[in-house]
C-alpha positions in Angstrom: 14.8 -1.9 -2.6 12.0 -0.9 -0.2 11.2 2.2 -2.2 11.1 0.2 -5.5 8.6 -2.2 -3.9 6.6 0.7 -2.5 6.5 2.3 -5.9 5.2 -0.9 -7.5 2.5 -1.3 -4.9 1.5 2.3 -5.2 1.0 2.0 -8.9 -1.1 -1.2 -8.5 -3.2 0.1 -5.6 -3.5 3.8 -6.6 -7.2 3.3 -7.5 -9.6 1.0 -5.7 -9.4 -2.6 -7.0 -12.2 -3.9 -9.2 -14.1 -6.7 -7.4 -16.8 -9.2 -8.0 -19.3 -9.9 -5.2 -18.2 -7.0 -2.9 -18.5 -3.3 -3.0 -15.8 -0.8 -2.0 -17.7 2.2 -0.5 -14.6 4.3 0.5 -11.0 4.0 -0.5 -7.9 5.9 0.6 -4.9 5.8 -1.7 -1.8 4.1 -0.3 0.7 5.9 1.8 4.3 4.8 2.6 6.9 5.6 5.2 10.5 4.5 4.8 13.0 4.3 7.6 16.8 4.2 7.8 18.7 1.2 9.0 21.7 1.9 11.3 23.8 0.0 8.7 24.6 2.5 5.9 24.5 -0.2 3.3 20.9 -0.9 4.2 19.7 2.7 4.1 16.0 2.9 3.4 15.5 -0.9 3.1 12.6 -0.8 5.6 9.1 0.5 4.8 5.5 0.5 5.9 2.6 0.8 3.6 -1.0 1.6 4.5 -4.3 1.4 2.5 -7.8 2.0 4.0 -11.1 1.1 2.7 -14.7 0.3 3.6 -15.9 -3.0 2.0 -19.5 -4.1 1.7 -20.5 -7.7 1.1 -23.5 -10.1 1.7 -23.2 -13.4 3.5 
């Protein structure tokens, strides 16, 4: 399940999102790490996703 969720997020966040009112100066594509659960039935049901970016806006 975690890998399916990660794949869906990766597709939607692969490129920087289009925004109104703010600028995205830098954007790093998402990365994911999946870990095993000690219970074999829950193998790879835990994951961590990261996305980095520099956002510019005016107040």
